The first five atom37 places (N, CA, C, CB, O) and aatype in JSON, in Angstrom:
{
  "aatype": [12, 14, 1, 0, 7, 17, 11, 11, 14, 6, 15, 3, 1, 1, 10, 15, 3, 10, 19, 15, 19, 7, 19, 10, 16, 1, 19, 13, 14, 14, 7, 10, 19, 3, 6, 19, 9, 0, 6, 19, 7, 1, 16, 6, 5, 1, 8, 1, 0, 10, 14, 0, 1, 19, 12, 0, 18, 13, 15, 9, 7, 12, 0, 10, 18, 15, 6, 7, 15, 18, 6, 3, 19, 10, 15, 5, 10, 16, 3, 7, 10, 15, 17, 0, 15, 7, 17, 5, 6, 16, 18, 15, 14, 14, 15, 1, 15, 0, 9, 13, 5, 0, 1, 0, 1, 10, 7, 15, 6, 14, 10, 0, 0, 10, 13, 6, 1, 19, 0, 1, 14, 9, 7],
  "atom_mask": [
    [1, 1, 1, 1, 1],
    [1, 1, 1, 1, 1],
    [1, 1, 1, 1, 1],
    [1, 1, 1, 1, 1],
    [1, 1, 1, 0, 1],
    [1, 1, 1, 1, 1],
    [1, 1, 1, 1, 1],
    [1, 1, 1, 1, 1],
    [1, 1, 1, 1, 1],
    [1, 1, 1, 1, 1],
    [1, 1, 1, 1, 1],
    [1, 1, 1, 1, 1],
    [1, 1, 1, 1, 1],
    [1, 1, 1, 1, 1],
    [1, 1, 1, 1, 1],
    [1, 1, 1, 1, 1],
    [1, 1, 1, 1, 1],
    [1, 1, 1, 1, 1],
    [1, 1, 1, 1, 1],
    [1, 1, 1, 1, 1],
    [1, 1, 1, 1, 1],
    [1, 1, 1, 0, 1],
    [1, 1, 1, 1, 1],
    [1, 1, 1, 1, 1],
    [1, 1, 1, 1, 1],
    [1, 1, 1, 1, 1],
    [1, 1, 1, 1, 1],
    [1, 1, 1, 1, 1],
    [1, 1, 1, 1, 1],
    [1, 1, 1, 1, 1],
    [1, 1, 1, 0, 1],
    [1, 1, 1, 1, 1],
    [1, 1, 1, 1, 1],
    [1, 1, 1, 1, 1],
    [1, 1, 1, 1, 1],
    [1, 1, 1, 1, 1],
    [1, 1, 1, 1, 1],
    [1, 1, 1, 1, 1],
    [1, 1, 1, 1, 1],
    [1, 1, 1, 1, 1],
    [1, 1, 1, 0, 1],
    [1, 1, 1, 1, 1],
    [1, 1, 1, 1, 1],
    [1, 1, 1, 1, 1],
    [1, 1, 1, 1, 1],
    [1, 1, 1, 1, 1],
    [1, 1, 1, 1, 1],
    [1, 1, 1, 1, 1],
    [1, 1, 1, 1, 1],
    [1, 1, 1, 1, 1],
    [1, 1, 1, 1, 1],
    [1, 1, 1, 1, 1],
    [1, 1, 1, 1, 1],
    [1, 1, 1, 1, 1],
    [1, 1, 1, 1, 1],
    [1, 1, 1, 1, 1],
    [1, 1, 1, 1, 1],
    [1, 1, 1, 1, 1],
    [1, 1, 1, 1, 1],
    [1, 1, 1, 1, 1],
    [1, 1, 1, 0, 1],
    [1, 1, 1, 1, 1],
    [1, 1, 1, 1, 1],
    [1, 1, 1, 1, 1],
    [1, 1, 1, 1, 1],
    [1, 1, 1, 1, 1],
    [1, 1, 1, 1, 1],
    [1, 1, 1, 0, 1],
    [1, 1, 1, 1, 1],
    [1, 1, 1, 1, 1],
    [1, 1, 1, 1, 1],
    [1, 1, 1, 1, 1],
    [1, 1, 1, 1, 1],
    [1, 1, 1, 1, 1],
    [1, 1, 1, 1, 1],
    [1, 1, 1, 1, 1],
    [1, 1, 1, 1, 1],
    [1, 1, 1, 1, 1],
    [1, 1, 1, 1, 1],
    [1, 1, 1, 0, 1],
    [1, 1, 1, 1, 1],
    [1, 1, 1, 1, 1],
    [1, 1, 1, 1, 1],
    [1, 1, 1, 1, 1],
    [1, 1, 1, 1, 1],
    [1, 1, 1, 0, 1],
    [1, 1, 1, 1, 1],
    [1, 1, 1, 1, 1],
    [1, 1, 1, 1, 1],
    [1, 1, 1, 1, 1],
    [1, 1, 1, 1, 1],
    [1, 1, 1, 1, 1],
    [1, 1, 1, 1, 1],
    [1, 1, 1, 1, 1],
    [1, 1, 1, 1, 1],
    [1, 1, 1, 1, 1],
    [1, 1, 1, 1, 1],
    [1, 1, 1, 1, 1],
    [1, 1, 1, 1, 1],
    [1, 1, 1, 1, 1],
    [1, 1, 1, 1, 1],
    [1, 1, 1, 1, 1],
    [1, 1, 1, 1, 1],
    [1, 1, 1, 1, 1],
    [1, 1, 1, 1, 1],
    [1, 1, 1, 1, 1],
    [1, 1, 1, 0, 1],
    [1, 1, 1, 1, 1],
    [1, 1, 1, 1, 1],
    [1, 1, 1, 1, 1],
    [1, 1, 1, 1, 1],
    [1, 1, 1, 1, 1],
    [1, 1, 1, 1, 1],
    [1, 1, 1, 1, 1],
    [1, 1, 1, 1, 1],
    [1, 1, 1, 1, 1],
    [1, 1, 1, 1, 1],
    [1, 1, 1, 1, 1],
    [1, 1, 1, 1, 1],
    [1, 1, 1, 1, 1],
    [1, 1, 1, 1, 1],
    [1, 1, 1, 1, 1],
    [1, 1, 1, 0, 1]
  ],
  "atom_positions": [
    [[-55.94, -15.64, -20.93], [-55.89, -14.14, -20.47], [-56.66, -13.27, -21.63], [-54.19, -13.59, -20.28], [-56.69, -13.63, -22.81]],
    [[-57.23, -12.17, -21.16], [-57.96, -11.43, -22.18], [-57.14, -10.68, -22.73], [-59.03, -10.68, -21.79], [-56.13, -10.3, -22.14]],
    [[-57.46, -10.34, -24.01], [-56.96, -9.15, -25.02], [-57.0, -8.02, -24.14], [-57.93, -8.85, -26.42], [-57.71, -7.86, -23.14]],
    [[-55.82, -6.96, -24.82], [-56.35, -5.63, -24.27], [-57.71, -5.07, -24.92], [-55.24, -4.53, -24.5], [-58.14, -5.2, -26.07]],
    [[-58.26, -4.4, -23.8], [-59.57, -3.9, -23.97], [-60.65, -4.74, -23.54], [0.0, 0.0, 0.0], [-61.81, -4.34, -23.4]],
    [[-60.23, -5.95, -23.33], [-61.54, -7.24, -23.21], [-61.52, -7.34, -21.65], [-61.13, -9.13, -24.09], [-60.57, -6.99, -20.95]],
    [[-62.65, -7.85, -21.23], [-62.61, -7.75, -19.77], [-62.5, -9.54, -19.66], [-64.18, -6.83, -18.96], [-62.93, -10.34, -20.49]],
    [[-61.92, -9.81, -18.61], [-61.85, -11.47, -18.21], [-63.43, -11.75, -17.8], [-60.64, -11.87, -16.66], [-64.08, -10.86, -17.26]],
    [[-63.85, -12.72, -18.03], [-65.21, -13.13, -17.68], [-65.19, -13.63, -16.17], [-65.73, -14.28, -18.71], [-64.28, -14.31, -15.69]],
    [[-66.43, -13.17, -15.43], [-66.5, -13.42, -13.97], [-66.4, -15.03, -13.62], [-67.93, -12.78, -13.42], [-66.18, -15.43, -12.47]],
    [[-66.61, -15.98, -14.81], [-66.57, -17.45, -14.18], [-65.93, -18.05, -15.34], [-68.11, -18.23, -13.73], [-65.73, -17.54, -16.45]],
    [[-65.61, -19.3, -14.86], [-64.63, -20.02, -15.79], [-65.73, -21.0, -16.84], [-63.4, -21.09, -14.72], [-65.27, -22.04, -17.33]],
    [[-67.03, -20.63, -17.11], [-67.93, -21.1, -17.67], [-67.69, -20.79, -19.14], [-69.08, -20.67, -17.1], [-67.17, -19.7, -19.41]],
    [[-67.99, -21.6, -20.1], [-67.61, -21.02, -21.55], [-69.02, -21.31, -21.92], [-66.26, -21.8, -22.59], [-69.66, -22.29, -21.54]],
    [[-69.48, -20.26, -22.79], [-70.6, -20.2, -23.57], [-71.03, -21.58, -24.23], [-70.35, -19.19, -24.58], [-72.18, -22.0, -24.12]],
    [[-70.1, -22.22, -24.86], [-70.46, -23.66, -25.37], [-70.94, -24.58, -24.29], [-69.22, -24.36, -26.03], [-71.76, -25.44, -24.61]],
    [[-70.46, -24.46, -22.85], [-71.2, -25.37, -21.56], [-72.29, -24.79, -21.47], [-70.54, -25.43, -20.06], [-73.17, -25.6, -21.18]],
    [[-72.75, -23.54, -21.6], [-74.29, -23.12, -21.38], [-74.99, -23.59, -22.32], [-74.61, -21.71, -21.34], [-75.94, -24.28, -21.96]],
    [[-74.75, -23.36, -23.92], [-75.44, -23.63, -24.93], [-75.65, -25.14, -24.49], [-74.75, -23.26, -26.33], [-76.81, -25.41, -24.19]],
    [[-74.67, -26.24, -24.4], [-74.93, -27.54, -24.62], [-76.05, -28.07, -23.54], [-73.6, -28.3, -24.56], [-76.81, -28.98, -23.86]],
    [[-76.1, -27.37, -22.09], [-76.84, -27.66, -21.09], [-78.34, -26.86, -21.52], [-76.06, -27.19, -19.7], [-79.43, -27.41, -21.37]],
    [[-78.2, -25.77, -21.94], [-79.86, -25.48, -22.65], [-80.42, -26.05, -23.53], [0.0, 0.0, 0.0], [-81.64, -26.0, -23.64]],
    [[-79.53, -26.84, -24.47], [-80.15, -27.82, -25.4], [-80.95, -29.11, -24.72], [-78.99, -28.36, -26.3], [-81.86, -29.76, -25.25]],
    [[-80.5, -29.26, -23.69], [-81.03, -30.38, -22.68], [-82.78, -30.17, -22.97], [-80.44, -30.0, -20.75], [-83.48, -31.03, -23.5]],
    [[-83.2, -29.02, -22.55], [-84.59, -28.83, -22.36], [-85.36, -28.91, -23.77], [-84.8, -27.44, -21.63], [-86.58, -29.04, -23.89]],
    [[-84.47, -28.81, -24.77], [-85.23, -28.79, -26.23], [-85.15, -30.83, -26.91], [-83.95, -27.31, -27.59], [-85.9, -31.37, -27.73]],
    [[-84.21, -31.3, -26.3], [-84.12, -32.54, -26.56], [-84.94, -33.28, -25.74], [-82.92, -32.92, -26.53], [-85.56, -34.18, -26.31]],
    [[-85.15, -33.13, -24.23], [-85.7, -33.37, -23.35], [-86.66, -32.49, -22.65], [-84.94, -33.72, -22.82], [-86.45, -32.05, -21.52]],
    [[-87.73, -32.24, -23.34], [-88.69, -31.32, -22.79], [-89.22, -31.4, -21.42], [-89.71, -31.35, -23.55], [-89.86, -32.43, -21.2]],
    [[-89.14, -30.64, -20.53], [-89.85, -30.49, -19.14], [-90.85, -31.17, -18.97], [-90.29, -29.29, -18.81], [-90.91, -31.78, -17.91]],
    [[-91.98, -31.3, -19.96], [-93.35, -31.99, -20.21], [-93.25, -33.39, -20.03], [0.0, 0.0, 0.0], [-93.95, -34.19, -19.39]],
    [[-91.88, -33.58, -21.0], [-91.81, -35.21, -21.17], [-91.02, -35.83, -20.05], [-91.08, -35.67, -22.61], [-91.05, -37.02, -19.74]],
    [[-90.33, -34.91, -19.51], [-89.47, -35.58, -18.37], [-90.68, -35.81, -17.28], [-88.06, -34.48, -17.74], [-90.91, -36.96, -16.91]],
    [[-91.3, -34.94, -16.86], [-92.45, -35.21, -15.84], [-93.32, -36.13, -16.33], [-93.26, -34.03, -15.48], [-93.75, -36.94, -15.5]],
    [[-93.69, -36.22, -17.39], [-94.67, -37.23, -17.98], [-93.9, -38.75, -17.63], [-94.92, -36.92, -19.84], [-94.59, -39.67, -17.18]],
    [[-92.51, -38.92, -17.86], [-91.87, -40.3, -17.97], [-91.61, -40.34, -16.22], [-90.24, -40.38, -19.15], [-91.65, -41.45, -15.69]],
    [[-91.44, -39.49, -15.62], [-91.33, -39.66, -13.95], [-92.52, -40.05, -13.42], [-90.95, -38.36, -13.15], [-92.5, -40.88, -12.51]],
    [[-93.54, -39.61, -13.8], [-95.0, -39.82, -13.51], [-95.44, -41.34, -13.83], [-95.89, -38.76, -14.4], [-96.13, -42.09, -13.14]],
    [[-94.82, -41.58, -15.1], [-95.26, -43.15, -15.58], [-94.51, -43.84, -14.72], [-94.93, -43.67, -17.19], [-95.22, -44.76, -14.32]],
    [[-93.35, -43.91, -14.18], [-92.74, -45.07, -13.39], [-92.65, -44.68, -11.89], [-91.24, -45.45, -13.94], [-91.89, -45.12, -11.03]],
    [[-93.63, -43.7, -11.81], [-94.05, -43.64, -9.96], [-92.91, -42.91, -9.24], [0.0, 0.0, 0.0], [-92.51, -43.37, -8.17]],
    [[-92.42, -41.9, -9.7], [-91.17, -41.45, -9.01], [-91.65, -39.84, -8.6], [-89.66, -41.56, -10.15], [-90.79, -38.99, -8.34]],
    [[-93.03, -39.56, -8.57], [-93.42, -38.04, -8.49], [-92.98, -37.72, -6.65], [-95.49, -37.8, -8.99], [-92.82, -38.62, -5.82]],
    [[-92.91, -36.59, -6.43], [-92.66, -36.17, -5.34], [-93.85, -36.11, -4.42], [-92.07, -35.08, -5.51], [-94.89, -35.75, -4.96]],
    [[-93.9, -36.37, -3.22], [-94.86, -36.55, -2.12], [-94.93, -34.82, -1.72], [-94.23, -37.76, -0.75], [-95.99, -34.2, -1.67]],
    [[-93.97, -34.4, -1.54], [-93.58, -33.06, -0.86], [-92.86, -32.18, -1.94], [-92.55, -33.3, 0.46], [-92.39, -32.69, -2.97]],
    [[-92.8, -30.7, -1.64], [-91.94, -30.07, -2.42], [-90.53, -30.12, -1.97], [-92.35, -28.82, -2.56], [-90.32, -30.16, -0.76]],
    [[-89.59, -30.13, -2.76], [-88.08, -30.44, -2.44], [-87.2, -29.56, -3.0], [-87.63, -31.76, -2.9], [-87.6, -28.94, -3.99]],
    [[-85.97, -29.33, -2.56], [-85.17, -28.27, -3.02], [-84.68, -29.24, -4.3], [-83.93, -27.61, -1.83], [-84.2, -28.46, -5.12]],
    [[-84.62, -30.21, -4.65], [-84.14, -30.97, -5.67], [-85.3, -32.07, -6.25], [-82.85, -31.67, -5.11], [-85.33, -33.29, -6.08]],
    [[-86.2, -31.23, -6.96], [-87.18, -32.17, -7.59], [-86.81, -33.16, -8.3], [-87.98, -31.62, -8.33], [-85.66, -33.15, -8.74]],
    [[-87.68, -34.23, -8.59], [-87.33, -35.22, -9.55], [-86.91, -34.9, -11.24], [-88.53, -36.06, -9.5], [-86.22, -35.58, -12.01]],
    [[-87.53, -33.73, -11.44], [-86.94, -33.32, -13.03], [-85.9, -32.8, -12.93], [-87.69, -32.36, -13.92], [-85.13, -33.12, -13.84]],
    [[-85.34, -31.86, -11.95], [-83.97, -31.46, -12.01], [-83.05, -32.73, -11.79], [-83.7, -30.34, -10.93], [-82.0, -32.86, -12.43]],
    [[-83.43, -33.56, -10.94], [-82.53, -34.79, -10.84], [-82.51, -35.46, -12.23], [-83.06, -35.86, -9.69], [-81.43, -35.77, -12.73]],
    [[-83.65, -35.68, -12.86], [-83.28, -36.14, -14.27], [-82.16, -35.42, -15.18], [-84.52, -36.07, -15.03], [-81.26, -36.0, -15.78]],
    [[-82.37, -34.23, -15.16], [-81.69, -33.16, -15.7], [-80.05, -33.49, -15.35], [-82.29, -31.74, -15.05], [-79.09, -33.6, -16.11]],
    [[-80.15, -33.58, -14.05], [-78.49, -33.62, -13.47], [-77.93, -34.92, -13.73], [-78.29, -33.37, -11.77], [-76.71, -35.02, -13.83]],
    [[-78.79, -36.07, -13.87], [-78.15, -37.47, -14.18], [-77.55, -37.31, -15.72], [-79.41, -38.83, -14.07], [-76.51, -37.87, -16.1]],
    [[-78.42, -36.43, -16.58], [-78.14, -36.66, -17.84], [-76.89, -35.63, -18.16], [-79.46, -36.49, -18.72], [-76.06, -35.77, -19.06]],
    [[-76.96, -34.47, -17.13], [-75.67, -33.5, -17.12], [-74.35, -34.38, -16.59], [0.0, 0.0, 0.0], [-73.21, -33.96, -16.76]],
    [[-74.64, -35.62, -15.94], [-73.5, -36.0, -15.15], [-72.65, -36.59, -16.43], [-73.87, -37.13, -13.8], [-71.43, -36.65, -16.44]],
    [[-73.5, -37.0, -17.46], [-72.84, -37.66, -18.63], [-72.23, -37.06, -19.51], [-73.54, -38.28, -19.28], [-71.36, -37.63, -20.17]],
    [[-72.61, -35.62, -19.71], [-72.02, -34.74, -20.33], [-70.67, -34.04, -19.74], [-72.95, -33.93, -20.54], [-69.7, -33.75, -20.44]],
    [[-70.78, -33.79, -18.2], [-69.52, -33.34, -17.45], [-69.03, -34.45, -16.49], [-69.82, -31.98, -16.6], [-69.0, -34.28, -15.27]],
    [[-68.64, -35.6, -17.08], [-68.13, -36.75, -16.27], [-67.11, -36.46, -15.51], [-67.75, -37.82, -16.99], [-66.92, -37.29, -14.61]],
    [[-66.41, -35.6, -15.55], [-65.02, -35.12, -14.9], [-65.35, -34.42, -13.62], [-64.15, -34.08, -15.87], [-64.7, -34.33, -12.58]],
    [[-66.46, -33.96, -13.95], [-67.01, -32.88, -12.7], [-67.34, -33.51, -11.39], [0.0, 0.0, 0.0], [-67.71, -34.68, -11.39]],
    [[-67.23, -32.83, -10.27], [-67.96, -33.16, -8.92], [-69.6, -33.14, -8.99], [-67.49, -32.03, -7.8], [-70.18, -32.65, -9.96]],
    [[-70.24, -33.68, -7.95], [-71.74, -33.41, -8.21], [-72.18, -31.95, -7.91], [-72.62, -34.38, -7.32], [-73.23, -31.57, -8.43]],
    [[-71.62, -31.25, -7.27], [-71.42, -29.71, -6.94], [-71.24, -28.94, -8.49], [-69.86, -29.48, -5.83], [-72.05, -28.1, -8.86]],
    [[-70.1, -29.35, -9.31], [-69.66, -28.72, -10.63], [-70.81, -28.94, -11.66], [-68.24, -29.4, -11.19], [-71.21, -28.09, -12.46]],
    [[-71.43, -30.61, -11.49], [-72.34, -30.69, -12.48], [-73.58, -29.98, -12.39], [-72.58, -31.87, -12.65], [-74.19, -29.53, -13.36]],
    [[-73.97, -29.89, -10.94], [-75.36, -28.9, -10.7], [-75.07, -27.43, -10.85], [-76.0, -29.05, -9.12], [-76.02, -26.65, -10.89]],
    [[-74.03, -27.07, -10.94], [-73.71, -25.67, -11.1], [-73.65, -25.29, -12.62], [-72.34, -25.36, -10.39], [-74.03, -24.2, -13.05]],
    [[-73.12, -26.31, -13.41], [-73.39, -26.08, -14.97], [-74.75, -26.13, -15.38], [-72.71, -27.09, -15.82], [-75.21, -25.41, -16.27]],
    [[-75.61, -27.3, -14.52], [-76.95, -27.39, -15.21], [-77.68, -26.29, -14.76], [-77.73, -28.69, -14.96], [-78.52, -25.94, -15.6]],
    [[-77.67, -25.48, -13.5], [-78.22, -24.5, -13.47], [-77.9, -22.91, -14.08], [-78.34, -24.6, -12.43], [-78.66, -21.97, -14.27]],
    [[-76.66, -23.04, -14.27], [-76.29, -21.86, -14.9], [-76.85, -22.02, -16.47], [-74.64, -21.65, -14.77], [-77.59, -21.15, -16.93]],
    [[-76.48, -23.13, -17.23], [-76.97, -23.44, -18.26], [-78.33, -23.2, -18.67], [0.0, 0.0, 0.0], [-78.74, -22.58, -19.65]],
    [[-78.94, -23.79, -17.78], [-80.91, -23.69, -17.84], [-81.3, -22.24, -17.56], [-81.89, -24.75, -16.39], [-82.26, -21.69, -18.09]],
    [[-80.49, -21.69, -16.71], [-80.82, -20.16, -16.03], [-80.57, -19.36, -17.59], [-79.42, -19.53, -14.43], [-81.44, -18.65, -18.1]],
    [[-79.42, -19.59, -18.1], [-79.06, -18.66, -19.26], [-80.1, -19.15, -20.23], [-77.44, -18.76, -19.85], [-80.61, -18.19, -20.8]],
    [[-80.56, -20.23, -20.6], [-81.42, -20.53, -21.72], [-82.53, -19.93, -21.49], [-81.67, -21.87, -21.98], [-82.98, -19.32, -22.47]],
    [[-83.33, -19.86, -20.24], [-84.54, -19.58, -19.69], [-84.41, -18.27, -19.43], [-84.91, -20.34, -18.56], [-85.46, -17.69, -19.72]],
    [[-83.49, -17.47, -18.98], [-83.37, -15.94, -18.79], [-83.66, -15.87, -17.39], [0.0, 0.0, 0.0], [-83.99, -14.78, -16.91]],
    [[-83.59, -16.89, -16.67], [-83.76, -17.12, -14.96], [-82.81, -16.15, -14.42], [-83.32, -18.77, -14.31], [-81.68, -16.37, -14.86]],
    [[-82.88, -15.01, -13.52], [-82.12, -13.99, -12.98], [-81.9, -14.37, -11.43], [-82.86, -12.58, -13.21], [-81.14, -13.68, -10.74]],
    [[-82.46, -15.31, -10.98], [-82.28, -15.35, -9.36], [-81.08, -16.25, -9.26], [-83.66, -16.01, -8.43], [-80.74, -17.1, -10.08]],
    [[-80.42, -15.87, -7.97], [-79.34, -16.35, -7.4], [-79.96, -17.98, -6.74], [-78.74, -15.11, -6.23], [-81.02, -18.24, -6.17]],
    [[-78.83, -18.86, -7.08], [-78.84, -20.21, -6.62], [-77.84, -20.56, -5.87], [-78.9, -21.07, -7.54], [-76.69, -20.27, -6.21]],
    [[-78.11, -21.19, -4.81], [-77.28, -21.94, -4.21], [-77.24, -23.3, -3.97], [-77.2, -21.52, -3.37], [-78.07, -23.88, -3.27]],
    [[-76.14, -23.93, -4.61], [-76.51, -25.6, -4.61], [-76.64, -26.19, -3.23], [-75.3, -26.54, -5.36], [-76.27, -25.54, -2.25]],
    [[-77.12, -27.3, -3.12], [-77.41, -28.21, -2.17], [-75.97, -28.81, -1.92], [-78.55, -29.23, -2.62], [-75.04, -28.87, -2.72]],
    [[-76.03, -29.28, -0.49], [-74.71, -29.92, -0.37], [-75.08, -31.55, -1.31], [-74.23, -30.1, 1.6], [-76.09, -32.0, -1.84]],
    [[-73.48, -32.13, -1.14], [-73.15, -33.42, -1.66], [-74.11, -34.3, -1.41], [-71.99, -33.93, -1.19], [-74.72, -34.83, -2.35]],
    [[-74.41, -34.58, -0.06], [-75.28, -35.57, 0.32], [-76.77, -35.41, -0.01], [-75.12, -35.73, 1.66], [-77.51, -36.34, -0.34]],
    [[-77.15, -34.01, 0.14], [-78.66, -33.95, -0.58], [-78.8, -34.35, -2.02], [-79.24, -32.49, -0.56], [-79.78, -34.84, -2.57]],
    [[-77.47, -34.0, -2.6], [-77.61, -34.44, -4.12], [-77.64, -36.04, -4.49], [-76.34, -33.81, -4.91], [-78.1, -36.73, -5.4]],
    [[-76.94, -36.25, -3.34], [-76.75, -37.93, -3.58], [-78.3, -38.54, -3.22], [-75.37, -38.73, -2.33], [-78.92, -39.3, -3.97]],
    [[-78.72, -38.1, -2.07], [-80.01, -38.42, -1.84], [-81.42, -38.4, -2.79], [-80.17, -37.71, -0.92], [-82.38, -39.14, -3.01]],
    [[-81.07, -37.48, -3.08], [-82.16, -36.99, -4.56], [-81.97, -37.7, -5.7], [-81.95, -35.43, -5.18], [-82.86, -37.86, -6.54]],
    [[-80.62, -38.25, -5.82], [-80.51, -38.87, -7.1], [-80.83, -40.32, -6.62], [-79.02, -38.64, -7.88], [-81.24, -41.1, -7.48]],
    [[-80.71, -40.71, -5.5], [-81.19, -42.3, -5.08], [-82.5, -42.52, -4.93], [-80.67, -42.81, -3.77], [-83.0, -43.64, -5.07]],
    [[-83.24, -41.37, -4.58], [-84.74, -41.27, -4.67], [-85.33, -41.39, -6.21], [-85.18, -39.83, -4.03], [-86.31, -42.12, -6.36]],
    [[-84.88, -40.84, -7.14], [-85.16, -40.76, -8.52], [-84.96, -42.25, -9.03], [-84.22, -39.67, -9.26], [-85.9, -42.93, -9.44]],
    [[-83.6, -42.71, -8.97], [-83.64, -44.12, -9.48], [-83.05, -44.07, -10.75], [0.0, 0.0, 0.0], [-82.6, -43.03, -11.22]],
    [[-83.03, -45.16, -11.33], [-82.55, -45.22, -12.9], [-83.99, -45.4, -13.63], [-81.36, -46.67, -13.29], [-83.99, -44.77, -14.69]],
    [[-85.06, -45.98, -13.42], [-86.22, -45.86, -13.97], [-86.43, -44.87, -14.98], [-87.02, -45.7, -13.09], [-86.3, -45.01, -16.2]],
    [[-86.78, -43.84, -14.32], [-86.97, -42.37, -15.34], [-86.0, -42.43, -16.33], [-86.72, -40.82, -14.57], [-86.42, -42.34, -17.49]],
    [[-84.8, -42.55, -16.17], [-83.92, -42.15, -17.32], [-83.82, -43.38, -18.28], [-82.44, -41.69, -16.8], [-83.47, -43.12, -19.43]],
    [[-84.1, -44.73, -17.94], [-84.32, -45.83, -18.89], [-85.71, -45.41, -19.57], [-84.37, -47.37, -18.12], [-85.6, -45.6, -20.79]],
    [[-86.83, -44.97, -19.27], [-87.87, -44.64, -19.79], [-87.9, -43.47, -20.88], [-88.58, -44.43, -18.79], [-88.47, -43.43, -21.97]],
    [[-87.01, -42.44, -20.16], [-86.8, -41.4, -21.1], [-85.92, -41.59, -22.11], [-86.45, -40.34, -20.54], [-85.99, -40.86, -23.1]],
    [[-85.01, -42.54, -22.02], [-84.0, -43.06, -23.14], [-84.79, -43.61, -24.2], [-82.97, -44.21, -22.64], [-84.58, -43.42, -25.4]],
    [[-85.86, -44.38, -23.64], [-87.02, -45.41, -24.53], [-87.61, -44.22, -25.46], [-88.55, -46.31, -23.37], [-87.48, -44.25, -26.69]],
    [[-88.2, -43.26, -24.83], [-89.08, -42.31, -25.64], [-88.35, -41.44, -26.4], [-89.95, -41.52, -24.84], [-88.94, -40.91, -27.34]],
    [[-87.01, -41.13, -26.16], [-86.37, -40.07, -27.17], [-85.46, -40.83, -27.95], [-85.58, -38.81, -26.48], [-85.52, -40.64, -29.16]],
    [[-84.59, -41.7, -27.5], [-83.57, -42.29, -28.34], [-84.09, -42.9, -29.92], [-82.94, -43.49, -27.41], [-85.06, -43.65, -29.82]],
    [[-83.68, -42.74, -31.08], [-83.89, -43.16, -32.35], [-82.64, -43.49, -33.02], [-84.61, -42.21, -33.06], [-81.62, -42.83, -32.82]],
    [[-82.68, -44.7, -33.97], [-81.49, -45.03, -34.72], [-80.88, -43.72, -35.68], [-81.89, -46.33, -35.64], [-81.48, -42.82, -36.26]],
    [[-79.58, -44.03, -35.59], [-78.81, -43.05, -36.36], [-78.9, -43.49, -37.91], [-77.25, -42.99, -35.81], [-78.68, -44.65, -38.27]],
    [[-79.15, -42.71, -38.56], [-79.04, -43.19, -40.18], [-80.43, -43.45, -40.94], [0.0, 0.0, 0.0], [-80.43, -43.8, -42.12]]
  ]
}
């Protein structure tokens, strides 16, 4: 509940959620994600509502928000990336089956290759 004089936020999203998702593009730059997707042969043949790059970020987002549904994770992802990039357009998320199909098209190979490119030993 907001304190006297404070306004209740329009959504349940926390700033920390937006920041953590926005940080994804710093750790996994879009150019690197696209490069890895091309290396494993998962580039799109046509323009899709859920391109391979979005689904790669979505798969990483599923690890960050494992308690959420597909729709919740995609909303967190688009809200965070919009916040980080200043994107102002409205976005209506696709259906659960569209998300499932896009994730199946991507497969696990791009994520494994992305991990190999980014992960480093701690210490």
